[in-house]
Biopython code that builds the backbone (N, CA, C, O; Angstrom):
import numpy as np
from Bio.PDB.StructureBuilder import StructureBuilder

atoms = [
    (1, "MET", "N", (-5.901, 33.562, 22.703)),
    (1, "MET", "CA", (-6.914, 33.682, 23.248)),
    (1, "MET", "C", (-7.082, 33.078, 24.625)),
    (1, "MET", "O", (-6.801, 31.889, 24.778)),
    (2, "ALA", "N", (-7.560, 33.876, 25.736)),
    (2, "ALA", "CA", (-8.047, 33.268, 26.775)),
    (2, "ALA", "C", (-9.329, 32.840, 27.160)),
    (2, "ALA", "O", (-10.417, 33.369, 26.929)),
    (3, "ARG", "N", (-9.055, 31.797, 27.785)),
    (3, "ARG", "CA", (-10.682, 31.308, 28.165)),
    (3, "ARG", "C", (-10.782, 31.400, 29.190)),
    (3, "ARG", "O", (-9.883, 31.375, 30.031)),
    (4, "GLN", "N", (-12.382, 31.582, 29.408)),
    (4, "GLN", "CA", (-13.165, 31.983, 30.768)),
    (4, "GLN", "C", (-13.983, 30.808, 30.889)),
    (4, "GLN", "O", (-14.307, 30.063, 29.964)),
    (5, "VAL", "N", (-14.339, 30.685, 32.290)),
    (5, "VAL", "CA", (-15.188, 29.704, 32.459)),
    (5, "VAL", "C", (-16.494, 30.771, 33.429)),
    (5, "VAL", "O", (-16.247, 31.680, 34.221)),
    (6, "GLN", "N", (-17.960, 30.203, 32.965)),
    (6, "GLN", "CA", (-18.642, 30.969, 33.672)),
    (6, "GLN", "C", (-19.677, 29.784, 34.922)),
    (6, "GLN", "O", (-19.852, 28.584, 34.707)),
    (7, "TYR", "N", (-20.224, 30.561, 36.180)),
    (7, "TYR", "CA", (-20.551, 29.509, 36.630)),
    (7, "TYR", "C", (-21.373, 30.304, 37.734)),
    (7, "TYR", "O", (-21.221, 31.473, 38.089)),
    (8, "THR", "N", (-22.216, 29.427, 38.146)),
    (8, "THR", "CA", (-23.028, 30.140, 39.223)),
    (8, "THR", "C", (-22.708, 29.446, 41.046)),
    (8, "THR", "O", (-22.737, 28.230, 41.232)),
    (9, "PHE", "N", (-22.534, 30.063, 41.773)),
    (9, "PHE", "CA", (-22.216, 29.499, 42.912)),
    (9, "PHE", "C", (-23.168, 30.306, 44.038)),
    (9, "PHE", "O", (-22.871, 31.445, 44.398)),
    (10, "HIS", "N", (-24.349, 29.590, 44.558)),
    (10, "HIS", "CA", (-25.038, 29.917, 45.786)),
    (10, "HIS", "C", (-25.461, 31.372, 45.232)),
    (10, "HIS", "O", (-24.828, 32.387, 45.521)),
    (11, "GLY", "N", (-26.419, 31.363, 44.536)),
    (11, "GLY", "CA", (-26.878, 32.056, 43.363)),
    (11, "GLY", "C", (-26.098, 33.271, 42.040)),
    (11, "GLY", "O", (-26.471, 33.605, 40.916)),
    (12, "LYS", "N", (-24.983, 33.612, 42.828)),
    (12, "LYS", "CA", (-24.252, 34.097, 41.907)),
    (12, "LYS", "C", (-23.556, 34.076, 41.326)),
    (12, "LYS", "O", (-22.506, 33.555, 41.702)),
    (13, "THR", "N", (-23.679, 34.713, 39.815)),
    (13, "THR", "CA", (-23.344, 34.244, 38.772)),
    (13, "THR", "C", (-21.742, 34.795, 38.296)),
    (13, "THR", "O", (-21.719, 35.693, 37.454)),
    (14, "LYS", "N", (-20.641, 34.356, 38.737)),
    (14, "LYS", "CA", (-19.024, 34.921, 37.866)),
    (14, "LYS", "C", (-18.179, 33.711, 37.469)),
    (14, "LYS", "O", (-18.065, 32.521, 37.762)),
    (15, "THR", "N", (-17.560, 34.772, 36.524)),
    (15, "THR", "CA", (-16.763, 34.839, 35.278)),
    (15, "THR", "C", (-15.307, 34.255, 36.009)),
    (15, "THR", "O", (-14.906, 35.159, 36.743)),
    (16, "ILE", "N", (-14.335, 33.019, 36.074)),
    (16, "ILE", "CA", (-12.848, 33.645, 36.113)),
    (16, "ILE", "C", (-11.924, 33.293, 34.618)),
    (16, "ILE", "O", (-12.385, 33.176, 33.483)),
    (17, "ALA", "N", (-11.231, 33.237, 34.832)),
    (17, "ALA", "CA", (-10.023, 32.926, 33.991)),
    (17, "ALA", "C", (-9.579, 31.658, 33.764)),
    (17, "ALA", "O", (-9.155, 31.181, 34.817)),
    (18, "PHE", "N", (-9.485, 30.830, 32.752)),
    (18, "PHE", "CA", (-9.014, 29.706, 33.127)),
    (18, "PHE", "C", (-8.100, 28.777, 32.393)),
    (18, "PHE", "O", (-8.530, 28.515, 31.270)),
    (19, "SER", "N", (-6.798, 28.116, 32.740)),
    (19, "SER", "CA", (-5.830, 28.038, 31.487)),
    (19, "SER", "C", (-5.628, 26.167, 32.324)),
    (19, "SER", "O", (-5.485, 25.871, 33.511)),
    (20, "TYR", "N", (-5.690, 25.405, 31.271)),
    (20, "TYR", "CA", (-5.821, 24.299, 31.621)),
    (20, "TYR", "C", (-3.860, 23.595, 32.486)),
    (20, "TYR", "O", (-3.490, 22.555, 33.030)),
    (21, "ASP", "N", (-3.153, 25.031, 32.090)),
    (21, "ASP", "CA", (-1.483, 25.054, 32.738)),
    (21, "ASP", "C", (-1.738, 24.754, 34.066)),
    (21, "ASP", "O", (-0.935, 24.013, 34.633)),
    (22, "ARG", "N", (-2.843, 25.248, 34.772)),
    (22, "ARG", "CA", (-3.207, 25.602, 36.196)),
    (22, "ARG", "C", (-4.218, 24.143, 36.682)),
    (22, "ARG", "O", (-3.934, 23.187, 37.403)),
    (23, "HIS", "N", (-5.186, 24.412, 36.101)),
    (23, "HIS", "CA", (-5.910, 23.304, 36.571)),
    (23, "HIS", "C", (-6.576, 22.020, 35.300)),
    (23, "HIS", "O", (-6.596, 22.184, 34.080)),
    (24, "ILE", "N", (-7.076, 20.758, 36.089)),
    (24, "ILE", "CA", (-7.549, 19.744, 34.815)),
    (24, "ILE", "C", (-8.486, 20.004, 33.939)),
    (24, "ILE", "O", (-8.401, 19.811, 32.727)),
    (25, "ASP", "N", (-9.756, 20.620, 34.755)),
    (25, "ASP", "CA", (-10.989, 20.575, 34.245)),
    (25, "ASP", "C", (-11.181, 22.113, 34.641)),
    (25, "ASP", "O", (-10.389, 22.860, 35.216)),
    (26, "LEU", "N", (-12.509, 22.371, 34.147)),
    (26, "LEU", "CA", (-13.306, 23.437, 34.636)),
    (26, "LEU", "C", (-13.954, 23.491, 36.016)),
    (26, "LEU", "O", (-13.867, 24.352, 36.892)),
    (27, "TYR", "N", (-14.465, 22.618, 35.984)),
    (27, "TYR", "CA", (-14.677, 22.119, 37.559)),
    (27, "TYR", "C", (-13.731, 22.112, 38.352)),
    (27, "TYR", "O", (-14.247, 22.473, 39.410)),
    (28, "GLU", "N", (-12.577, 21.918, 38.545)),
    (28, "GLU", "CA", (-11.573, 22.191, 39.429)),
    (28, "GLU", "C", (-11.151, 23.405, 39.998)),
    (28, "GLU", "O", (-10.623, 23.661, 41.080)),
    (29, "ALA", "N", (-11.660, 24.439, 38.574)),
    (29, "ALA", "CA", (-10.831, 25.376, 38.311)),
    (29, "ALA", "C", (-12.071, 26.341, 39.167)),
    (29, "ALA", "O", (-11.614, 27.131, 39.993)),
    (30, "VAL", "N", (-13.403, 26.310, 39.021)),
    (30, "VAL", "CA", (-14.607, 26.519, 39.843)),
    (30, "VAL", "C", (-14.199, 26.326, 41.064)),
    (30, "VAL", "O", (-14.058, 27.339, 41.749)),
    (31, "ALA", "N", (-13.868, 24.873, 41.737)),
    (31, "ALA", "CA", (-13.991, 24.960, 43.127)),
    (31, "ALA", "C", (-13.017, 25.696, 43.760)),
    (31, "ALA", "O", (-13.258, 26.151, 44.878)),
    (32, "ALA", "N", (-11.332, 25.997, 42.915)),
    (32, "ALA", "CA", (-10.528, 26.302, 43.594)),
    (32, "ALA", "C", (-10.731, 27.731, 43.363)),
    (32, "ALA", "O", (-9.940, 28.340, 44.084)),
    (33, "ALA", "N", (-11.316, 28.383, 42.797)),
    (33, "ALA", "CA", (-11.981, 30.271, 42.587)),
    (33, "ALA", "C", (-12.667, 30.401, 44.293)),
    (33, "ALA", "O", (-12.527, 31.334, 45.085)),
    (34, "GLU", "N", (-13.375, 29.190, 44.456)),
    (34, "GLU", "CA", (-14.071, 29.212, 45.689)),
    (34, "GLU", "C", (-13.325, 28.524, 46.940)),
    (34, "GLU", "O", (-13.824, 28.403, 48.059)),
    (35, "GLY", "N", (-12.373, 28.206, 46.654)),
    (35, "GLY", "CA", (-11.796, 27.598, 48.408)),
    (35, "GLY", "C", (-11.993, 26.529, 48.609)),
    (35, "GLY", "O", (-11.717, 26.135, 49.742)),
    (36, "ILE", "N", (-12.507, 25.638, 47.713)),
    (36, "ILE", "CA", (-13.230, 24.484, 48.289)),
    (36, "ILE", "C", (-12.080, 23.568, 48.354)),
    (36, "ILE", "O", (-11.152, 23.713, 47.558)),
    (37, "ASP", "N", (-12.071, 22.625, 49.251)),
    (37, "ASP", "CA", (-11.240, 21.309, 48.998)),
    (37, "ASP", "C", (-11.734, 20.046, 48.352)),
    (37, "ASP", "O", (-12.710, 19.358, 48.649)),
    (38, "LEU", "N", (-10.806, 19.890, 47.364)),
    (38, "LEU", "CA", (-11.609, 18.670, 46.606)),
    (38, "LEU", "C", (-10.925, 17.496, 46.880)),
    (38, "LEU", "O", (-10.923, 16.750, 45.900)),
    (39, "THR", "N", (-10.437, 17.125, 47.692)),
    (39, "THR", "CA", (-9.235, 15.762, 48.117)),
    (39, "THR", "C", (-10.419, 14.625, 48.009)),
    (39, "THR", "O", (-10.473, 13.771, 47.124)),
    (40, "SER", "N", (-11.583, 14.824, 49.350)),
    (40, "SER", "CA", (-12.360, 13.662, 49.107)),
    (40, "SER", "C", (-12.981, 13.589, 48.234)),
    (40, "SER", "O", (-12.981, 12.413, 47.872)),
    (41, "PHE", "N", (-13.865, 14.485, 47.296)),
    (41, "PHE", "CA", (-14.230, 14.030, 46.140)),
    (41, "PHE", "C", (-13.206, 13.918, 45.377)),
    (41, "PHE", "O", (-13.775, 14.457, 44.428)),
    (42, "LEU", "N", (-12.202, 13.690, 44.972)),
    (42, "LEU", "CA", (-11.489, 13.251, 43.740)),
    (42, "LEU", "C", (-11.191, 11.624, 44.404)),
    (42, "LEU", "O", (-11.032, 10.573, 43.782)),
    (43, "ALA", "N", (-11.187, 11.770, 45.284)),
    (43, "ALA", "CA", (-10.763, 9.875, 46.495)),
    (43, "ALA", "C", (-12.023, 9.311, 45.236)),
    (43, "ALA", "O", (-11.842, 8.723, 44.169)),
    (44, "MET", "N", (-13.155, 9.725, 45.824)),
    (44, "MET", "CA", (-14.323, 9.458, 45.726)),
    (44, "MET", "C", (-14.664, 9.097, 43.988)),
    (44, "MET", "O", (-15.127, 7.993, 43.701)),
    (45, "GLU", "N", (-14.422, 10.001, 43.046)),
    (45, "GLU", "CA", (-14.478, 10.185, 41.688)),
    (45, "GLU", "C", (-13.512, 8.667, 41.245)),
    (45, "GLU", "O", (-13.947, 7.714, 40.599)),
    (46, "GLN", "N", (-12.076, 8.826, 41.835)),
    (46, "GLN", "CA", (-11.814, 7.518, 41.124)),
    (46, "GLN", "C", (-12.112, 6.365, 41.652)),
    (46, "GLN", "O", (-11.671, 5.418, 41.001)),
    (47, "GLN", "N", (-12.862, 6.014, 42.856)),
    (47, "GLN", "CA", (-13.419, 4.803, 42.837)),
    (47, "GLN", "C", (-14.538, 4.347, 41.858)),
    (47, "GLN", "O", (-14.607, 3.261, 41.282)),
    (48, "VAL", "N", (-15.749, 5.817, 41.757)),
    (48, "VAL", "CA", (-16.358, 5.654, 40.966)),
    (48, "VAL", "C", (-16.205, 5.468, 39.203)),
    (48, "VAL", "O", (-17.097, 5.180, 38.404)),
    (49, "ALA", "N", (-14.778, 5.739, 38.944)),
    (49, "ALA", "CA", (-13.975, 5.626, 37.622)),
    (49, "ALA", "C", (-14.217, 4.220, 37.258)),
    (49, "ALA", "O", (-14.869, 3.702, 36.350)),
    (50, "ARG", "N", (-12.992, 3.406, 38.926)),
    (50, "ARG", "CA", (-12.928, 2.161, 38.478)),
    (50, "ARG", "C", (-13.531, 1.311, 38.624)),
    (50, "ARG", "O", (-12.975, 0.222, 38.481)),
    (51, "THR", "N", (-15.276, 1.344, 39.056)),
    (51, "THR", "CA", (-16.027, 0.487, 39.601)),
    (51, "THR", "C", (-17.573, 0.891, 38.021)),
    (51, "THR", "O", (-18.513, 0.153, 37.727)),
    (52, "ALA", "N", (-17.135, 2.551, 37.265)),
    (52, "ALA", "CA", (-17.901, 2.448, 36.495)),
    (52, "ALA", "C", (-17.913, 1.715, 35.510)),
    (52, "ALA", "O", (-16.782, 1.364, 35.175)),
    (53, "LYS", "N", (-19.097, 1.152, 34.614)),
    (53, "LYS", "CA", (-19.435, 0.893, 33.215)),
    (53, "LYS", "C", (-18.842, 1.697, 31.950)),
    (53, "LYS", "O", (-18.081, 1.292, 31.071)),
    (54, "ASP", "N", (-19.368, 2.828, 32.115)),
    (54, "ASP", "CA", (-19.721, 3.892, 31.221)),
    (54, "ASP", "C", (-19.065, 4.915, 31.324)),
    (54, "ASP", "O", (-18.485, 4.684, 32.385)),
    (55, "LYS", "N", (-18.668, 6.046, 30.949)),
    (55, "LYS", "CA", (-18.161, 7.347, 31.347)),
    (55, "LYS", "C", (-19.405, 8.135, 31.863)),
    (55, "LYS", "O", (-19.305, 9.176, 32.513)),
    (56, "ALA", "N", (-20.375, 7.653, 31.580)),
    (56, "ALA", "CA", (-21.617, 8.964, 31.824)),
    (56, "ALA", "C", (-22.071, 8.603, 33.340)),
    (56, "ALA", "O", (-22.951, 9.190, 33.971)),
    (57, "ALA", "N", (-21.306, 7.544, 33.775)),
    (57, "ALA", "CA", (-21.225, 7.655, 35.179)),
    (57, "ALA", "C", (-20.389, 8.270, 36.214)),
    (57, "ALA", "O", (-20.797, 8.509, 37.350)),
    (58, "ILE", "N", (-19.140, 8.533, 35.765)),
    (58, "ILE", "CA", (-18.543, 9.576, 36.184)),
    (58, "ILE", "C", (-19.170, 10.987, 35.942)),
    (58, "ILE", "O", (-19.496, 11.689, 36.899)),
    (59, "LYS", "N", (-19.307, 11.323, 34.868)),
    (59, "LYS", "CA", (-20.376, 12.540, 34.619)),
    (59, "LYS", "C", (-21.528, 12.782, 35.481)),
    (59, "LYS", "O", (-21.499, 13.949, 35.873)),
    (60, "ASN", "N", (-22.019, 12.464, 35.700)),
    (60, "ASN", "CA", (-23.295, 12.207, 36.423)),
    (60, "ASN", "C", (-23.110, 12.414, 37.892)),
    (60, "ASN", "O", (-23.769, 13.115, 38.660)),
    (61, "PHE", "N", (-22.063, 11.647, 38.120)),
    (61, "PHE", "CA", (-21.444, 11.509, 39.515)),
    (61, "PHE", "C", (-20.435, 13.259, 39.583)),
    (61, "PHE", "O", (-20.152, 13.489, 40.759)),
    (62, "ARG", "N", (-20.080, 14.029, 38.927)),
    (62, "ARG", "CA", (-19.453, 15.004, 39.227)),
    (62, "ARG", "C", (-20.334, 16.117, 39.074)),
    (62, "ARG", "O", (-19.940, 17.174, 39.567)),
    (63, "GLN", "N", (-21.686, 16.108, 38.369)),
    (63, "GLN", "CA", (-22.264, 16.800, 38.202)),
    (63, "GLN", "C", (-23.227, 17.134, 39.442)),
    (63, "GLN", "O", (-23.636, 18.266, 39.697)),
    (64, "GLN", "N", (-23.533, 15.942, 40.195)),
    (64, "GLN", "CA", (-24.301, 15.596, 41.212)),
    (64, "GLN", "C", (-23.374, 16.373, 42.593)),
    (64, "GLN", "O", (-24.035, 17.124, 43.310)),
    (65, "ALA", "N", (-22.151, 16.211, 42.870)),
    (65, "ALA", "CA", (-21.485, 16.741, 43.752)),
    (65, "ALA", "C", (-21.489, 17.989, 43.792)),
    (65, "ALA", "O", (-21.813, 18.592, 44.816)),
    (66, "PHE", "N", (-20.991, 18.820, 42.258)),
    (66, "PHE", "CA", (-20.606, 20.136, 42.555)),
    (66, "PHE", "C", (-22.429, 20.563, 42.563)),
    (66, "PHE", "O", (-22.513, 21.682, 43.070)),
    (67, "THR", "N", (-23.491, 20.165, 42.269)),
    (67, "THR", "CA", (-24.408, 20.414, 42.641)),
    (67, "THR", "C", (-24.495, 21.054, 44.472)),
    (67, "THR", "O", (-24.568, 22.129, 45.067)),
    (68, "LYS", "N", (-24.418, 19.384, 44.815)),
    (68, "LYS", "CA", (-24.567, 19.550, 46.188)),
    (68, "LYS", "C", (-23.573, 20.531, 47.053)),
    (68, "LYS", "O", (-23.486, 20.753, 48.261)),
    (69, "MET", "N", (-22.870, 21.017, 45.916)),
    (69, "MET", "CA", (-21.994, 21.877, 46.585)),
    (69, "MET", "C", (-22.353, 23.452, 46.706)),
    (69, "MET", "O", (-21.989, 24.448, 47.331)),
    (70, "GLY", "N", (-23.191, 23.103, 45.830)),
    (70, "GLY", "CA", (-24.129, 25.066, 45.608)),
    (70, "GLY", "C", (-23.180, 25.112, 43.783)),
    (70, "GLY", "O", (-22.767, 26.260, 43.619)),
    (71, "PHE", "N", (-23.022, 24.715, 43.254)),
    (71, "PHE", "CA", (-22.577, 25.136, 42.035)),
    (71, "PHE", "C", (-23.669, 25.131, 41.029)),
    (71, "PHE", "O", (-24.668, 24.574, 41.484)),
    (72, "SER", "N", (-23.766, 25.420, 40.220)),
    (72, "SER", "CA", (-24.996, 25.636, 38.512)),
    (72, "SER", "C", (-24.350, 26.008, 37.441)),
    (72, "SER", "O", (-23.239, 26.537, 37.482)),
    (73, "ASN", "N", (-24.745, 25.857, 36.793)),
    (73, "ASN", "CA", (-24.935, 26.159, 35.249)),
    (73, "ASN", "C", (-23.241, 26.571, 34.765)),
    (73, "ASN", "O", (-22.974, 27.608, 34.157)),
    (74, "ILE", "N", (-21.924, 25.252, 35.285)),
    (74, "ILE", "CA", (-20.607, 25.666, 34.809)),
    (74, "ILE", "C", (-20.554, 25.248, 33.574)),
    (74, "ILE", "O", (-21.064, 24.211, 33.151)),
    (75, "GLY", "N", (-19.765, 26.263, 32.790)),
    (75, "GLY", "CA", (-19.288, 26.231, 31.188)),
    (75, "GLY", "C", (-18.604, 26.759, 30.864)),
    (75, "GLY", "O", (-18.282, 27.647, 31.653)),
    (76, "PHE", "N", (-17.892, 26.727, 29.671)),
    (76, "PHE", "CA", (-17.106, 28.147, 29.333)),
    (76, "PHE", "C", (-17.513, 28.412, 28.602)),
    (76, "PHE", "O", (-18.172, 27.731, 27.816)),
    (77, "VAL", "N", (-17.116, 30.251, 28.558)),
    (77, "VAL", "CA", (-17.516, 31.190, 28.287)),
    (77, "VAL", "C", (-17.387, 31.285, 26.694)),
    (77, "VAL", "O", (-16.242, 31.550, 26.328)),
    (78, "ARG", "N", (-18.398, 31.112, 25.601)),
    (78, "ARG", "CA", (-18.759, 31.282, 24.296)),
    (78, "ARG", "C", (-18.011, 32.715, 23.015)),
    (78, "ARG", "O", (-18.941, 33.053, 22.283)),
    (79, "ASP", "N", (-17.148, 33.236, 22.779)),
    (79, "ASP", "CA", (-17.261, 34.846, 22.061)),
    (79, "ASP", "C", (-18.211, 34.404, 21.072)),
    (79, "ASP", "O", (-18.389, 33.346, 20.468)),
    (80, "GLU", "N", (-18.885, 35.775, 21.091)),
    (80, "GLU", "CA", (-19.023, 35.790, 19.721)),
    (80, "GLU", "C", (-18.928, 36.744, 18.424)),
    (80, "GLU", "O", (-18.712, 37.956, 18.412)),
    (81, "PRO", "N", (-19.109, 36.027, 17.526)),
    (81, "PRO", "CA", (-17.865, 36.623, 16.429)),
    (81, "PRO", "C", (-18.780, 37.818, 15.841)),
    (81, "PRO", "O", (-18.329, 38.574, 14.981)),
]
sb = StructureBuilder()
sb.init_structure("model")
sb.init_model(0)
sb.init_chain("A")
sb.init_seg("    ")
for serial, (resi, resn, name, xyz) in enumerate(atoms, 1):
    if name == "N":
        sb.init_residue(resn, " ", resi, " ")
    sb.init_atom(name, np.array(xyz, "f"), 0.0, 1.0, " ", f" {name:<3s}", serial, name[0])
structure = sb.get_structure()
């Protein structure tokens, strides 16, 4: 069963196919779908990971950075039984 990611980018809700073979996580997948280069973001995220005392700081950094890029409501689509 294929996974799908639903997200909102600049007010437009979109759904894309997702595979762990192509992307590390759903944030990378949505950035790739919109053509955003994450080179500087990934470098800063690594710095945060080295200095942070807990994983919540990394998650918070990621969510704030993607909000500044114009993303919101990033999540996997759940199939209803």
